[in-house]
ROLUM-768931 format. One line per field, with one value per residue (C-alpha): residue in one letter; x, y, z. Coordinates in steps of 0.05 Angstrom, whole numbers. Example, Ala and Ser with C-alpha at 12.3 -4.5 7.8 and 13.67 -1.06 7.14 Angstrom:
2
type = (A,S)
X = (246,273)
Y = (-90,-21)
Z = (156,143)
This chain:
259
type = (X,X,X,X,X,X,X,X,X,X,X,X,X,X,X,X,X,X,X,X,X,X,X,X,X,X,X,X,X,X,X,X,X,X,X,X,X,X,X,X,X,X,X,X,X,X,X,X,X,X,X,X,X,X,X,X,X,X,X,X,X,X,X,X,X,X,X,X,X,X,X,X,X,X,X,X,X,X,X,X,X,X,X,X,X,X,X,X,X,X,X,X,X,X,X,X,X,X,X,X,X,X,X,X,X,X,X,X,X,X,X,X,X,X,X,X,X,X,X,X,X,X,X,X,X,X,X,X,X,X,X,X,X,X,X,X,X,X,X,X,X,X,X,X,X,X,X,X,X,X,X,X,X,X,X,X,X,X,X,X,X,X,X,X,X,X,X,X,X,X,X,X,X,X,X,X,X,X,X,X,X,X,X,X,X,X,X,X,X,X,X,X,X,X,X,X,X,X,X,X,X,X,X,X,X,X,X,X,X,X,X,X,X,X,X,X,X,X,X,X,X,X,X,X,X,X,X,X,X,X,X,X,X,X,X,X,X,X,X,X,X,X,X,X,X,X,X,X,X,X,X,X,X,X,X,X,X,X,X)
X = (2128,2203,2242,2310,2348,2401,2456,2493,2556,2568,2624,2632,2601,2555,2564,2540,2493,2427,2438,2458,2394,2350,2378,2373,2301,2282,2314,2267,2266,2238,2163,2142,2201,2199,2260,2285,2348,2390,2438,2494,2530,2598,2605,2612,2635,2580,2571,2566,2520,2474,2470,2449,2398,2369,2361,2327,2281,2250,2218,2174,2230,2267,2342,2367,2434,2414,2362,2294,2253,2185,2200,2193,2226,2172,2150,2139,2187,2222,2231,2297,2325,2386,2432,2491,2557,2580,2652,2683,2696,2704,2664,2664,2637,2583,2563,2560,2515,2469,2470,2451,2393,2368,2375,2333,2275,2281,2248,2282,2252,2286,2356,2409,2450,2511,2513,2564,2544,2595,2559,2612,2558,2492,2431,2398,2439,2402,2346,2395,2429,2363,2342,2404,2383,2365,2320,2382,2390,2465,2480,2503,2506,2567,2575,2632,2662,2715,2672,2688,2640,2665,2740,2768,2833,2890,2946,2908,2849,2898,2932,2865,2840,2905,2908,2836,2848,2909,2871,2814,2861,2892,2823,2801,2863,2852,2776,2764,2714,2718,2698,2724,2716,2719,2728,2665,2618,2555,2545,2475,2459,2394,2378,2393,2464,2475,2452,2502,2563,2550,2584,2647,2652,2698,2738,2722,2750,2756,2781,2707,2706,2754,2729,2657,2677,2718,2661,2613,2663,2674,2600,2592,2560,2568,2573,2541,2564,2528,2562,2554,2570,2626,2649,2714,2735,2802,2830,2818,2744,2743,2763,2785,2815,2891,2954,2946,2878,2907,2959,2906,2865,2925,2930,2856,2856,2914,2885,2816,2846,2883,2819)
Y = (2499,2497,2562,2569,2623,2652,2687,2739,2767,2837,2887,2946,2915,2973,2959,2887,2883,2904,2858,2801,2808,2816,2751,2716,2734,2717,2648,2589,2540,2470,2467,2476,2520,2593,2638,2692,2732,2751,2806,2819,2886,2879,2954,2978,3048,3100,3083,3009,3022,3063,3007,2958,3007,3017,2942,2934,2993,2954,2907,2917,2895,2942,2949,2916,2912,2854,2799,2825,2773,2795,2779,2706,2718,2684,2735,2725,2689,2755,2775,2806,2824,2869,2859,2906,2902,2965,2948,2908,2837,2793,2744,2690,2738,2761,2689,2673,2735,2710,2639,2661,2703,2643,2594,2639,2632,2571,2503,2436,2429,2493,2502,2556,2571,2617,2663,2718,2788,2796,2760,2704,2652,2641,2634,2594,2536,2541,2496,2439,2450,2446,2387,2349,2351,2284,2264,2257,2324,2312,2314,2381,2401,2439,2470,2447,2500,2456,2408,2406,2458,2510,2504,2566,2574,2621,2624,2663,2615,2556,2585,2598,2528,2495,2533,2514,2442,2439,2465,2418,2358,2376,2386,2318,2284,2310,2309,2242,2275,2270,2335,2370,2443,2456,2531,2539,2593,2552,2512,2487,2458,2436,2471,2411,2406,2481,2481,2425,2456,2529,2525,2500,2561,2619,2640,2713,2715,2665,2611,2598,2554,2500,2507,2494,2434,2406,2417,2378,2320,2323,2316,2257,2295,2281,2325,2317,2360,2395,2429,2504,2560,2608,2674,2690,2763,2794,2839,2900,2882,2879,2808,2807,2739,2737,2699,2713,2680,2619,2612,2620,2566,2518,2534,2524,2457,2432,2462,2432,2363,2369,2387)
Z = (2381,2393,2387,2354,2392,2346,2387,2345,2378,2350,2353,2305,2243,2221,2147,2151,2211,2178,2119,2166,2207,2145,2116,2182,2194,2122,2123,2126,2183,2185,2196,2269,2289,2309,2315,2361,2347,2408,2386,2436,2425,2457,2472,2400,2383,2371,2297,2312,2371,2327,2276,2330,2357,2287,2277,2345,2330,2273,2323,2384,2431,2477,2485,2549,2584,2629,2625,2648,2685,2657,2584,2564,2497,2456,2404,2330,2284,2268,2341,2362,2430,2437,2496,2508,2545,2582,2563,2506,2531,2469,2427,2480,2532,2483,2471,2545,2556,2501,2527,2597,2570,2531,2588,2633,2584,2540,2546,2536,2467,2443,2414,2409,2347,2340,2279,2264,2241,2185,2127,2123,2137,2100,2145,2090,2119,2186,2162,2148,2215,2253,2210,2233,2306,2335,2393,2436,2472,2481,2406,2379,2305,2277,2209,2163,2119,2087,2046,1972,1947,1997,1985,1952,1914,1934,1985,2038,2035,2039,2101,2134,2119,2140,2206,2222,2203,2248,2308,2293,2289,2356,2386,2360,2387,2457,2460,2427,2379,2303,2271,2208,2228,2303,2292,2250,2278,2264,2328,2347,2415,2446,2511,2558,2528,2532,2605,2620,2586,2605,2673,2638,2592,2611,2550,2534,2463,2406,2453,2465,2402,2426,2497,2477,2436,2493,2542,2497,2496,2572,2588,2541,2484,2410,2348,2280,2221,2163,2104,2106,2058,2076,2046,2080,2088,2101,2156,2112,2114,2189,2206,2279,2294,2290,2307,2381,2380,2345,2399,2452,2419,2424,2499,2510,2474,2518,2583,2572,2562,2629,2663)
């Protein structure tokens, strides 16, 4: 039975974490798949750390700060492992920690999916993402937030959508891929593809999104897209990505093309 490893980068989201994990573990997957959540706490403050500990305590897993070699990671469909950084390093660093933990345990038939801890994404879409996988291990599946049903009115939503579409267009122009939402959190890779691109990943913050996309293109991979639901939140609700991250994304897109 293949396992879907869901890597959840987490930093100071105590109000949403428990609900996020509950929804994630309750979401249906296609027949024949099991799931394991890999929660990576990027050195949250005490309140955030306690929330992560409380979520982990609801399972039989233990809290770890590094990947133990005696745990094969194949528990029940609701299994969860908590990894923890000693110092805050960024979303990209949290993802790479989770990816490394998964790669030390997964089989080629397995897959890894990124899911945020802030309730912006609906794990009910995971079944469609997994269902879009093909027999080709070099084909990734990305979510698309900007399909017709997900487009929201308002100036802030328009700016967010326009900024993301601009970055996606630049990424497409330099990578040769044709995707609609390069910055979407929902990215699903089979283990052989993840193993191939992992050495090319180094961005510690949100630059991991364009870097991962560019890495897939560079190794000859392809990307399919699936519409996903999206409930955007504002900075007052804890959103962390900002203008500096947008500028960094532009630099990463250009740099990866030069590589």
